[in-house]
KOLGU-4560 file (N, C-alpha, C; in nm, 3 decimals, padded with zeros to 5 digits):
<recs>
<n_xx: 19.885 n_yy: 00.701 n_zz: 13.335 ca_xx: 19.756 ca_yy: 00.737 ca_zz: 13.284 c_xx: 19.773 c_yy: 00.850 c_zz: 13.183 mol: A seq: 1 type: MET>
<n_xx: 19.682 n_yy: 00.858 n_zz: 13.088 ca_xx: 19.685 ca_yy: 00.962 ca_zz: 12.987 c_xx: 19.543 c_yy: 00.997 c_zz: 12.942 mol: A seq: 2 type: TYR>
<n_xx: 19.530 n_yy: 01.114 n_zz: 12.884 ca_xx: 19.407 ca_yy: 01.151 ca_zz: 12.815 c_xx: 19.446 c_yy: 01.206 c_zz: 12.679 mol: A seq: 3 type: THR>
<n_xx: 19.363 n_yy: 01.176 n_zz: 12.581 ca_xx: 19.381 ca_yy: 01.227 ca_zz: 12.445 c_xx: 19.254 c_yy: 01.300 c_zz: 12.409 mol: A seq: 4 type: ILE>
<n_xx: 19.268 n_yy: 01.425 n_zz: 12.370 ca_xx: 19.152 ca_yy: 01.509 ca_zz: 12.338 c_xx: 19.170 c_yy: 01.568 c_zz: 12.198 mol: A seq: 5 type: CYS>
<n_xx: 19.078 n_yy: 01.535 n_zz: 12.109 ca_xx: 19.080 ca_yy: 01.590 ca_zz: 11.973 c_xx: 19.010 c_yy: 01.725 c_zz: 11.973 mol: A seq: 6 type: ALA>
<n_xx: 19.074 n_yy: 01.825 n_zz: 11.917 ca_xx: 19.020 ca_yy: 01.961 ca_zz: 11.909 c_xx: 19.006 c_yy: 02.000 c_zz: 11.762 mol: A seq: 7 type: LYS>
<n_xx: 18.896 n_yy: 01.960 n_zz: 11.698 ca_xx: 18.883 ca_yy: 01.986 ca_zz: 11.554 c_xx: 18.877 c_yy: 02.134 c_zz: 11.519 mol: A seq: 8 type: PRO>
<n_xx: 18.831 n_yy: 02.219 n_zz: 11.612 ca_xx: 18.818 ca_yy: 02.361 ca_zz: 11.583 c_xx: 18.953 c_yy: 02.428 c_zz: 11.554 mol: A seq: 9 type: GLU>
<n_xx: 19.063 n_yy: 02.374 n_zz: 11.609 ca_xx: 19.194 ca_yy: 02.430 ca_zz: 11.578 c_xx: 19.291 c_yy: 02.324 c_zz: 11.527 mol: A seq: 10 type: ASN>
<n_xx: 19.238 n_yy: 02.211 n_zz: 11.481 ca_xx: 19.318 ca_yy: 02.104 ca_zz: 11.421 c_xx: 19.433 c_yy: 02.063 c_zz: 11.513 mol: A seq: 11 type: HIS>
<n_xx: 19.395 n_yy: 02.034 n_zz: 11.637 ca_xx: 19.494 ca_yy: 02.001 ca_zz: 11.739 c_xx: 19.452 c_yy: 01.878 c_zz: 11.817 mol: A seq: 12 type: ARG>
<n_xx: 19.550 n_yy: 01.797 n_zz: 11.851 ca_xx: 19.530 ca_yy: 01.687 ca_zz: 11.944 c_xx: 19.609 c_yy: 01.721 c_zz: 12.069 mol: A seq: 13 type: VAL>
<n_xx: 19.544 n_yy: 01.711 n_zz: 12.185 ca_xx: 19.609 ca_yy: 01.738 ca_zz: 12.313 c_xx: 19.621 c_yy: 01.608 c_zz: 12.391 mol: A seq: 14 type: GLU>
<n_xx: 19.743 n_yy: 01.578 n_zz: 12.433 ca_xx: 19.771 ca_yy: 01.457 ca_zz: 12.510 c_xx: 19.826 c_yy: 01.501 c_zz: 12.645 mol: A seq: 15 type: VAL>
<n_xx: 19.769 n_yy: 01.448 n_zz: 12.752 ca_xx: 19.815 ca_yy: 01.480 ca_zz: 12.886 c_xx: 19.851 c_yy: 01.351 c_zz: 12.957 mol: A seq: 16 type: THR>
<n_xx: 19.973 n_yy: 01.346 n_zz: 13.009 ca_xx: 20.019 ca_yy: 01.231 ca_zz: 13.087 c_xx: 20.015 c_yy: 01.266 c_zz: 13.234 mol: A seq: 17 type: PHE>
<n_xx: 19.979 n_yy: 01.167 n_zz: 13.315 ca_xx: 19.975 ca_yy: 01.188 ca_zz: 13.459 c_xx: 20.021 c_yy: 01.061 c_zz: 13.528 mol: A seq: 18 type: GLU>
<n_xx: 20.119 n_yy: 01.074 n_zz: 13.617 ca_xx: 20.168 ca_yy: 00.959 ca_zz: 13.692 c_xx: 20.255 c_yy: 00.867 c_zz: 13.608 mol: A seq: 19 type: GLY>
<n_xx: 20.262 n_yy: 00.740 n_zz: 13.649 ca_xx: 20.349 ca_yy: 00.645 ca_zz: 13.579 c_xx: 20.292 c_yy: 00.607 c_zz: 13.441 mol: A seq: 20 type: PRO>
<n_xx: 20.378 n_yy: 00.557 n_zz: 13.356 ca_xx: 20.337 ca_yy: 00.517 ca_zz: 13.221 c_xx: 20.301 c_yy: 00.368 c_zz: 13.222 mol: A seq: 21 type: HIS>
<n_xx: 20.197 n_yy: 00.336 n_zz: 13.298 ca_xx: 20.156 ca_yy: 00.196 ca_zz: 13.314 c_xx: 20.025 c_yy: 00.167 c_zz: 13.243 mol: A seq: 22 type: ASP>
<n_xx: 20.019 n_yy: 00.200 n_zz: 13.115 ca_xx: 19.898 ca_yy: 00.182 ca_zz: 13.035 c_xx: 19.932 c_yy: 00.098 c_zz: 12.913 mol: A seq: 23 type: TYR>
<n_xx: 19.831 n_yy: 00.059 n_zz: 12.839 ca_xx: 19.847 ca_yy: -00.020 ca_zz: 12.718 c_xx: 19.899 c_yy: 00.070 c_zz: 12.606 mol: A seq: 24 type: ASP>
<n_xx: 20.024 n_yy: 00.053 n_zz: 12.569 ca_xx: 20.087 ca_yy: 00.142 ca_zz: 12.473 c_xx: 20.038 c_yy: 00.120 c_zz: 12.330 mol: A seq: 25 type: HIS>
<n_xx: 19.993 n_yy: 00.000 n_zz: 12.301 ca_xx: 19.934 ca_yy: -00.026 ca_zz: 12.169 c_xx: 19.801 c_yy: 00.048 c_zz: 12.159 mol: A seq: 26 type: VAL>
<n_xx: 19.722 n_yy: 00.045 n_zz: 12.264 ca_xx: 19.594 ca_yy: 00.117 ca_zz: 12.266 c_xx: 19.619 c_yy: 00.268 c_zz: 12.259 mol: A seq: 27 type: ALA>
<n_xx: 19.721 n_yy: 00.317 n_zz: 12.330 ca_xx: 19.754 ca_yy: 00.460 ca_zz: 12.324 c_xx: 19.784 c_yy: 00.502 c_zz: 12.180 mol: A seq: 28 type: PHE>
<n_xx: 19.870 n_yy: 00.427 n_zz: 12.113 ca_xx: 19.906 ca_yy: 00.461 ca_zz: 11.975 c_xx: 19.784 c_yy: 00.460 c_zz: 11.884 mol: A seq: 29 type: SER>
<n_xx: 19.697 n_yy: 00.363 n_zz: 11.902 ca_xx: 19.575 ca_yy: 00.356 ca_zz: 11.821 c_xx: 19.484 c_yy: 00.475 c_zz: 11.847 mol: A seq: 30 type: ALA>
<n_xx: 19.468 n_yy: 00.513 n_zz: 11.974 ca_xx: 19.384 ca_yy: 00.629 ca_zz: 12.009 c_xx: 19.444 c_yy: 00.758 c_zz: 11.954 mol: A seq: 31 type: GLU>
<n_xx: 19.575 n_yy: 00.772 n_zz: 11.963 ca_xx: 19.641 ca_yy: 00.891 ca_zz: 11.910 c_xx: 19.618 c_yy: 00.901 c_zz: 11.759 mol: A seq: 32 type: LEU>
<n_xx: 19.637 n_yy: 00.793 n_zz: 11.689 ca_xx: 19.620 ca_yy: 00.794 ca_zz: 11.544 c_xx: 19.476 c_yy: 00.825 c_zz: 11.505 mol: A seq: 33 type: ARG>
<n_xx: 19.382 n_yy: 00.767 n_zz: 11.575 ca_xx: 19.240 ca_yy: 00.795 ca_zz: 11.548 c_xx: 19.210 c_yy: 00.944 c_zz: 11.570 mol: A seq: 34 type: GLU>
<n_xx: 19.262 n_yy: 01.000 n_zz: 11.677 ca_xx: 19.238 ca_yy: 01.142 ca_zz: 11.706 c_xx: 19.300 c_yy: 01.230 c_zz: 11.598 mol: A seq: 35 type: ALA>
<n_xx: 19.423 n_yy: 01.200 n_zz: 11.560 ca_xx: 19.489 ca_yy: 01.280 ca_zz: 11.456 c_xx: 19.410 c_yy: 01.276 c_zz: 11.326 mol: A seq: 36 type: VAL>
<n_xx: 19.370 n_yy: 01.159 n_zz: 11.285 ca_xx: 19.298 ca_yy: 01.146 ca_zz: 11.157 c_xx: 19.163 c_yy: 01.216 c_zz: 11.161 mol: A seq: 37 type: LEU>
<n_xx: 19.108 n_yy: 01.235 n_zz: 11.280 ca_xx: 18.976 ca_yy: 01.298 ca_zz: 11.291 c_xx: 18.981 c_yy: 01.451 c_zz: 11.290 mol: A seq: 38 type: SER>
<n_xx: 19.100 n_yy: 01.511 n_zz: 11.308 ca_xx: 19.107 ca_yy: 01.658 ca_zz: 11.323 c_xx: 19.193 c_yy: 01.728 c_zz: 11.220 mol: A seq: 39 type: ILE>
<n_xx: 19.254 n_yy: 01.655 n_zz: 11.129 ca_xx: 19.341 ca_yy: 01.721 ca_zz: 11.031 c_xx: 19.263 c_yy: 01.821 c_zz: 10.948 mol: A seq: 40 type: ARG>
<n_xx: 19.331 n_yy: 01.928 n_zz: 10.910 ca_xx: 19.269 ca_yy: 02.032 ca_zz: 10.827 c_xx: 19.247 c_yy: 01.978 c_zz: 10.686 mol: A seq: 41 type: SER>
<n_xx: 19.177 n_yy: 02.056 n_zz: 10.604 ca_xx: 19.150 ca_yy: 02.011 ca_zz: 10.468 c_xx: 19.278 c_yy: 01.993 c_zz: 10.387 mol: A seq: 42 type: SER>
<n_xx: 19.383 n_yy: 02.066 n_zz: 10.423 ca_xx: 19.511 ca_yy: 02.047 ca_zz: 10.352 c_xx: 19.601 c_yy: 01.945 c_zz: 10.424 mol: A seq: 43 type: ASP>
<n_xx: 19.551 n_yy: 01.880 n_zz: 10.529 ca_xx: 19.620 ca_yy: 01.769 ca_zz: 10.592 c_xx: 19.708 c_yy: 01.800 c_zz: 10.711 mol: A seq: 44 type: GLY>
<n_xx: 19.711 n_yy: 01.926 n_zz: 10.756 ca_xx: 19.799 ca_yy: 01.955 ca_zz: 10.870 c_xx: 19.724 c_yy: 01.946 c_zz: 11.003 mol: A seq: 45 type: HIS>
<n_xx: 19.803 n_yy: 01.936 n_zz: 11.110 ca_xx: 19.750 ca_yy: 01.937 ca_zz: 11.247 c_xx: 19.864 c_yy: 01.971 c_zz: 11.341 mol: A seq: 46 type: PHE>
<n_xx: 19.828 n_yy: 02.007 n_zz: 11.462 ca_xx: 19.926 ca_yy: 02.034 ca_zz: 11.568 c_xx: 19.902 c_yy: 01.936 c_zz: 11.682 mol: A seq: 47 type: ASP>
<n_xx: 20.004 n_yy: 01.922 n_zz: 11.762 ca_xx: 20.000 ca_yy: 01.833 ca_zz: 11.877 c_xx: 20.048 c_yy: 01.911 c_zz: 11.999 mol: A seq: 48 type: LEU>
<n_xx: 19.976 n_yy: 01.897 n_zz: 12.110 ca_xx: 20.018 ca_yy: 01.953 ca_zz: 12.238 c_xx: 20.030 c_yy: 01.835 c_zz: 12.334 mol: A seq: 49 type: LEU>
<n_xx: 20.151 n_yy: 01.812 n_zz: 12.383 ca_xx: 20.175 ca_yy: 01.700 ca_zz: 12.474 c_xx: 20.222 c_yy: 01.757 c_zz: 12.608 mol: A seq: 50 type: VAL>
<n_xx: 20.145 n_yy: 01.728 n_zz: 12.711 ca_xx: 20.172 ca_yy: 01.785 ca_zz: 12.844 c_xx: 20.225 c_yy: 01.675 c_zz: 12.937 mol: A seq: 51 type: ASP>
<n_xx: 20.354 n_yy: 01.684 n_zz: 12.967 ca_xx: 20.420 ca_yy: 01.590 ca_zz: 13.057 c_xx: 20.430 c_yy: 01.646 c_zz: 13.199 mol: A seq: 52 type: PHE>
<n_xx: 20.366 n_yy: 01.759 n_zz: 13.227 ca_xx: 20.390 ca_yy: 01.827 ca_zz: 13.354 c_xx: 20.348 c_yy: 01.746 c_zz: 13.477 mol: A seq: 53 type: SER>
<n_xx: 20.258 n_yy: 01.650 n_zz: 13.462 ca_xx: 20.218 ca_yy: 01.567 ca_zz: 13.576 c_xx: 20.260 c_yy: 01.422 c_zz: 13.557 mol: A seq: 54 type: LYS>
<n_xx: 20.340 n_yy: 01.397 n_zz: 13.454 ca_xx: 20.384 ca_yy: 01.261 ca_zz: 13.425 c_xx: 20.526 c_yy: 01.238 c_zz: 13.470 mol: A seq: 55 type: GLY>
<n_xx: 20.563 n_yy: 01.113 n_zz: 13.472 ca_xx: 20.698 ca_yy: 01.076 ca_zz: 13.508 c_xx: 20.785 c_yy: 01.069 c_zz: 13.384 mol: A seq: 56 type: GLN>
<n_xx: 20.916 n_yy: 01.067 n_zz: 13.403 ca_xx: 21.010 ca_yy: 01.051 ca_zz: 13.292 c_xx: 20.982 c_yy: 00.914 c_zz: 13.229 mol: A seq: 57 type: VAL>
<n_xx: 20.992 n_yy: 00.907 n_zz: 13.096 ca_xx: 20.961 ca_yy: 00.784 ca_zz: 13.024 c_xx: 21.068 c_yy: 00.678 c_zz: 13.045 mol: A seq: 58 type: LEU>
<n_xx: 21.026 n_yy: 00.554 n_zz: 13.078 ca_xx: 21.123 ca_yy: 00.444 ca_zz: 13.077 c_xx: 21.173 c_yy: 00.424 c_zz: 12.933 mol: A seq: 59 type: PRO>
<n_xx: 21.292 n_yy: 00.368 n_zz: 12.916 ca_xx: 21.354 ca_yy: 00.357 ca_zz: 12.784 c_xx: 21.266 c_yy: 00.284 c_zz: 12.682 mol: A seq: 60 type: GLN>
<n_xx: 21.200 n_yy: 00.174 n_zz: 12.721 ca_xx: 21.118 ca_yy: 00.099 ca_zz: 12.626 c_xx: 20.998 c_yy: 00.180 c_zz: 12.579 mol: A seq: 61 type: GLU>
<n_xx: 20.947 n_yy: 00.267 n_zz: 12.663 ca_xx: 20.835 ca_yy: 00.353 ca_zz: 12.626 c_xx: 20.885 c_yy: 00.469 c_zz: 12.540 mol: A seq: 62 type: ILE>
<n_xx: 21.004 n_yy: 00.516 n_zz: 12.567 ca_xx: 21.063 ca_yy: 00.623 ca_zz: 12.487 c_xx: 21.075 c_yy: 00.580 c_zz: 12.342 mol: A seq: 63 type: ALA>
<n_xx: 21.110 n_yy: 00.455 n_zz: 12.317 ca_xx: 21.120 ca_yy: 00.404 ca_zz: 12.180 c_xx: 20.983 c_yy: 00.407 c_zz: 12.112 mol: A seq: 64 type: HIS>
<n_xx: 20.878 n_yy: 00.369 n_zz: 12.183 ca_xx: 20.742 ca_yy: 00.374 ca_zz: 12.127 c_xx: 20.702 c_yy: 00.519 c_zz: 12.097 mol: A seq: 65 type: ARG>
<n_xx: 20.742 n_yy: 00.610 n_zz: 12.184 ca_xx: 20.713 ca_yy: 00.751 ca_zz: 12.161 c_xx: 20.780 c_yy: 00.801 c_zz: 12.035 mol: A seq: 66 type: SER>
<n_xx: 20.901 n_yy: 00.757 n_zz: 12.012 ca_xx: 20.974 ca_yy: 00.794 ca_zz: 11.891 c_xx: 20.898 c_yy: 00.748 c_zz: 11.767 mol: A seq: 67 type: GLU>
<n_xx: 20.841 n_yy: 00.630 n_zz: 11.772 ca_xx: 20.762 ca_yy: 00.579 ca_zz: 11.660 c_xx: 20.636 c_yy: 00.663 c_zz: 11.640 mol: A seq: 68 type: GLN>
<n_xx: 20.572 n_yy: 00.705 n_zz: 11.749 ca_xx: 20.452 ca_yy: 00.789 ca_zz: 11.737 c_xx: 20.487 c_yy: 00.926 c_zz: 11.678 mol: A seq: 69 type: ASN>
<n_xx: 20.601 n_yy: 00.982 n_zz: 11.718 ca_xx: 20.644 ca_yy: 01.111 ca_zz: 11.663 c_xx: 20.667 c_yy: 01.097 c_zz: 11.513 mol: A seq: 70 type: ILE>
<n_xx: 20.736 n_yy: 00.992 n_zz: 11.472 ca_xx: 20.764 ca_yy: 00.970 ca_zz: 11.329 c_xx: 20.632 c_yy: 00.956 c_zz: 11.252 mol: A seq: 71 type: ALA>
<n_xx: 20.537 n_yy: 00.884 n_zz: 11.308 ca_xx: 20.408 ca_yy: 00.867 ca_zz: 11.240 c_xx: 20.338 c_yy: 01.003 c_zz: 11.226 mol: A seq: 72 type: TRP>
<n_xx: 20.335 n_yy: 01.080 n_zz: 11.332 ca_xx: 20.270 ca_yy: 01.212 ca_zz: 11.328 c_xx: 20.336 c_yy: 01.302 c_zz: 11.223 mol: A seq: 73 type: CYS>
<n_xx: 20.468 n_yy: 01.301 n_zz: 11.217 ca_xx: 20.538 ca_yy: 01.382 ca_zz: 11.117 c_xx: 20.500 c_yy: 01.337 c_zz: 10.976 mol: A seq: 74 type: LEU>
<n_xx: 20.485 n_yy: 01.207 n_zz: 10.956 ca_xx: 20.449 ca_yy: 01.156 ca_zz: 10.824 c_xx: 20.304 c_yy: 01.187 c_zz: 10.786 mol: A seq: 75 type: SER>
<n_xx: 20.223 n_yy: 01.223 n_zz: 10.885 ca_xx: 20.081 ca_yy: 01.250 ca_zz: 10.862 c_xx: 20.047 c_yy: 01.398 c_zz: 10.852 mol: A seq: 76 type: GLN>
<n_xx: 20.147 n_yy: 01.484 n_zz: 10.846 ca_xx: 20.123 ca_yy: 01.626 ca_zz: 10.827 c_xx: 20.131 c_yy: 01.712 c_zz: 10.952 mol: A seq: 77 type: GLY>
<n_xx: 20.195 n_yy: 01.662 n_zz: 11.056 ca_xx: 20.206 ca_yy: 01.742 ca_zz: 11.177 c_xx: 20.284 c_yy: 01.871 c_zz: 11.147 mol: A seq: 78 type: MET>
<n_xx: 20.222 n_yy: 01.983 n_zz: 11.179 ca_xx: 20.284 ca_yy: 02.114 ca_zz: 11.159 c_xx: 20.378 c_yy: 02.147 c_zz: 11.273 mol: A seq: 79 type: ARG>
<n_xx: 20.329 n_yy: 02.132 n_zz: 11.398 ca_xx: 20.408 ca_yy: 02.159 ca_zz: 11.518 c_xx: 20.363 c_yy: 02.066 c_zz: 11.630 mol: A seq: 80 type: LYS>
<n_xx: 20.457 n_yy: 02.036 n_zz: 11.718 ca_xx: 20.427 ca_yy: 01.963 ca_zz: 11.841 c_xx: 20.488 c_yy: 02.042 c_zz: 11.956 mol: A seq: 81 type: SER>
<n_xx: 20.403 n_yy: 02.093 n_zz: 12.043 ca_xx: 20.448 ca_yy: 02.166 ca_zz: 12.162 c_xx: 20.446 c_yy: 02.070 c_zz: 12.280 mol: A seq: 82 type: ALA>
<n_xx: 20.560 n_yy: 02.057 n_zz: 12.344 ca_xx: 20.575 ca_yy: 01.964 ca_zz: 12.455 c_xx: 20.598 c_yy: 02.040 c_zz: 12.584 mol: A seq: 83 type: ASN>
<n_xx: 20.508 n_yy: 02.022 n_zz: 12.679 ca_xx: 20.521 ca_yy: 02.086 ca_zz: 12.810 c_xx: 20.605 c_yy: 01.992 c_zz: 12.896 mol: A seq: 84 type: VAL>
<n_xx: 20.724 n_yy: 02.040 n_zz: 12.928 ca_xx: 20.823 ca_yy: 01.959 ca_zz: 12.998 c_xx: 20.860 c_yy: 02.026 c_zz: 13.129 mol: A seq: 85 type: MET>
<n_xx: 20.825 n_yy: 01.969 n_zz: 13.244 ca_xx: 20.849 ca_yy: 02.036 ca_zz: 13.371 c_xx: 20.992 c_yy: 02.034 c_zz: 13.420 mol: A seq: 86 type: PRO>
<n_xx: 21.070 n_yy: 01.939 n_zz: 13.371 ca_xx: 21.206 ca_yy: 01.927 ca_zz: 13.424 c_xx: 21.308 c_yy: 01.919 c_zz: 13.310 mol: A seq: 87 type: THR>
<n_xx: 21.429 n_yy: 01.947 n_zz: 13.343 ca_xx: 21.538 ca_yy: 01.936 ca_zz: 13.246 c_xx: 21.551 c_yy: 01.792 c_zz: 13.197 mol: A seq: 88 type: THR>
<n_xx: 21.532 n_yy: 01.695 n_zz: 13.285 ca_xx: 21.540 ca_yy: 01.555 ca_zz: 13.246 c_xx: 21.437 c_yy: 01.522 c_zz: 13.140 mol: A seq: 89 type: THR>
<n_xx: 21.313 n_yy: 01.567 n_zz: 13.159 ca_xx: 21.209 ca_yy: 01.547 ca_zz: 13.058 c_xx: 21.252 c_yy: 01.608 c_zz: 12.925 mol: A seq: 90 type: HIS>
<n_xx: 21.296 n_yy: 01.733 n_zz: 12.928 ca_xx: 21.332 ca_yy: 01.804 ca_zz: 12.804 c_xx: 21.447 c_yy: 01.733 c_zz: 12.732 mol: A seq: 91 type: ARG>
<n_xx: 21.548 n_yy: 01.691 n_zz: 12.806 ca_xx: 21.661 ca_yy: 01.622 ca_zz: 12.744 c_xx: 21.616 c_yy: 01.494 c_zz: 12.677 mol: A seq: 92 type: MET>
<n_xx: 21.530 n_yy: 01.419 n_zz: 12.744 ca_xx: 21.485 ca_yy: 01.292 ca_zz: 12.690 c_xx: 21.406 c_yy: 01.313 c_zz: 12.561 mol: A seq: 93 type: GLN>
<n_xx: 21.311 n_yy: 01.404 n_zz: 12.562 ca_xx: 21.226 ca_yy: 01.423 ca_zz: 12.444 c_xx: 21.304 c_yy: 01.489 c_zz: 12.331 mol: A seq: 94 type: VAL>
<n_xx: 21.392 n_yy: 01.581 n_zz: 12.362 ca_xx: 21.474 ca_yy: 01.642 ca_zz: 12.257 c_xx: 21.559 c_yy: 01.536 c_zz: 12.187 mol: A seq: 95 type: LYS>
<n_xx: 21.611 n_yy: 01.442 n_zz: 12.263 ca_xx: 21.692 ca_yy: 01.336 ca_zz: 12.205 c_xx: 21.607 c_yy: 01.252 c_zz: 12.109 mol: A seq: 96 type: ARG>
<n_xx: 21.483 n_yy: 01.226 n_zz: 12.144 ca_xx: 21.394 ca_yy: 01.148 ca_zz: 12.060 c_xx: 21.356 c_yy: 01.221 c_zz: 11.932 mol: A seq: 97 type: LEU>
<n_xx: 21.353 n_yy: 01.352 n_zz: 11.936 ca_xx: 21.304 ca_yy: 01.430 ca_zz: 11.823 c_xx: 21.409 c_yy: 01.462 c_zz: 11.718 mol: A seq: 98 type: SER>
<n_xx: 21.534 n_yy: 01.426 n_zz: 11.743 ca_xx: 21.642 ca_yy: 01.455 ca_zz: 11.648 c_xx: 21.650 c_yy: 01.603 c_zz: 11.615 mol: A seq: 99 type: ASN>
<n_xx: 21.620 n_yy: 01.688 n_zz: 11.710 ca_xx: 21.630 ca_yy: 01.835 ca_zz: 11.695 c_xx: 21.542 c_yy: 01.890 c_zz: 11.583 mol: A seq: 100 type: GLN>
<n_xx: 21.432 n_yy: 01.827 n_zz: 11.552 ca_xx: 21.339 ca_yy: 01.875 ca_zz: 11.448 c_xx: 21.277 c_yy: 02.007 c_zz: 11.494 mol: A seq: 101 type: ASP>
<n_xx: 21.282 n_yy: 02.108 n_zz: 11.410 ca_xx: 21.232 ca_yy: 02.241 ca_zz: 11.446 c_xx: 21.081 c_yy: 02.246 c_zz: 11.465 mol: A seq: 102 type: GLU>
<n_xx: 21.010 n_yy: 02.144 n_zz: 11.420 ca_xx: 20.864 ca_yy: 02.139 ca_zz: 11.438 c_xx: 20.826 c_yy: 02.099 c_zz: 11.580 mol: A seq: 103 type: ARG>
<n_xx: 20.922 n_yy: 02.058 n_zz: 11.659 ca_xx: 20.897 ca_yy: 02.019 ca_zz: 11.796 c_xx: 20.953 c_yy: 02.124 c_zz: 11.890 mol: A seq: 104 type: LEU>
<n_xx: 20.867 n_yy: 02.180 n_zz: 11.975 ca_xx: 20.907 ca_yy: 02.281 ca_zz: 12.071 c_xx: 20.892 c_yy: 02.230 c_zz: 12.213 mol: A seq: 105 type: GLY>
<n_xx: 20.970 n_yy: 02.287 n_zz: 12.304 ca_xx: 20.973 ca_yy: 02.242 ca_zz: 12.443 c_xx: 20.952 c_yy: 02.362 c_zz: 12.534 mol: A seq: 106 type: TYR>
<n_xx: 20.856 n_yy: 02.351 n_zz: 12.625 ca_xx: 20.815 ca_yy: 02.467 ca_zz: 12.704 c_xx: 20.794 c_yy: 02.427 c_zz: 12.850 mol: A seq: 107 type: PHE>
<n_xx: 20.824 n_yy: 02.520 n_zz: 12.943 ca_xx: 20.806 ca_yy: 02.491 ca_zz: 13.085 c_xx: 20.661 c_yy: 02.503 c_zz: 13.131 mol: A seq: 108 type: PRO>
<n_xx: 20.574 n_yy: 02.563 n_zz: 13.047 ca_xx: 20.434 ca_yy: 02.579 ca_zz: 13.088 c_xx: 20.341 c_yy: 02.561 c_zz: 12.968 mol: A seq: 109 type: SER>
<n_xx: 20.219 n_yy: 02.526 n_zz: 12.999 ca_xx: 20.118 ca_yy: 02.506 ca_zz: 12.895 c_xx: 20.085 c_yy: 02.637 c_zz: 12.821 mol: A seq: 110 type: ARG>
<n_xx: 20.068 n_yy: 02.751 n_zz: 12.890 ca_xx: 20.039 ca_yy: 02.875 ca_zz: 12.817 c_xx: 20.147 c_yy: 02.910 c_zz: 12.714 mol: A seq: 111 type: PRO>
<n_xx: 20.274 n_yy: 02.888 n_zz: 12.747 ca_xx: 20.381 ca_yy: 02.915 ca_zz: 12.651 c_xx: 20.372 c_yy: 02.819 c_zz: 12.531 mol: A seq: 112 type: LEU>
<n_xx: 20.341 n_yy: 02.694 n_zz: 12.558 ca_xx: 20.327 ca_yy: 02.594 ca_zz: 12.452 c_xx: 20.211 c_yy: 02.631 c_zz: 12.359 mol: A seq: 113 type: ALA>
<n_xx: 20.098 n_yy: 02.668 n_zz: 12.417 ca_xx: 19.981 ca_yy: 02.706 ca_zz: 12.337 c_xx: 20.009 c_yy: 02.830 c_zz: 12.253 mol: A seq: 114 type: GLU>
<n_xx: 20.080 n_yy: 02.926 n_zz: 12.310 ca_xx: 20.113 ca_yy: 03.048 ca_zz: 12.237 c_xx: 20.199 c_yy: 03.016 c_zz: 12.116 mol: A seq: 115 type: SER>
<n_xx: 20.295 n_yy: 02.928 n_zz: 12.131 ca_xx: 20.382 ca_yy: 02.889 ca_zz: 12.021 c_xx: 20.303 c_yy: 02.820 c_zz: 11.910 mol: A seq: 116 type: TRP>
<n_xx: 20.209 n_yy: 02.734 n_zz: 11.949 ca_xx: 20.127 ca_yy: 02.665 ca_zz: 11.849 c_xx: 20.042 c_yy: 02.766 c_zz: 11.769 mol: A seq: 117 type: LEU>
<n_xx: 19.998 n_yy: 02.871 n_zz: 11.833 ca_xx: 19.912 ca_yy: 02.968 ca_zz: 11.768 c_xx: 19.989 c_yy: 03.069 c_zz: 11.685 mol: A seq: 118 type: GLU>
<n_xx: 20.122 n_yy: 03.067 n_zz: 11.695 ca_xx: 20.201 ca_yy: 03.165 ca_zz: 11.618 c_xx: 20.228 c_yy: 03.116 c_zz: 11.477 mol: A seq: 119 type: SER>
</recs>
């Protein structure tokens, strides 16, 4: 399960995963893209906060889809993506997908992730 929340006041999309990744991934990508396009600043930038703290590690086929979503966000003006990763396994998996891009940060808690986005 997931929730996607557009925050136009700070040009941010917040995504929270909970439990297994047993949802329609095509619908997820469409919702994410719609949210991003609705909150970008006048100069085209936005931030992303992705909270995996209540979610499970991504199965490999879903990890590939996530990589495509990251690439799309980067192409659309993403300034930063803060990823809340509760375990080392989560962090290793997402870091591998991000190709060590400095615009993607990894944090053990949501407050640390939010602080980084605001800096």
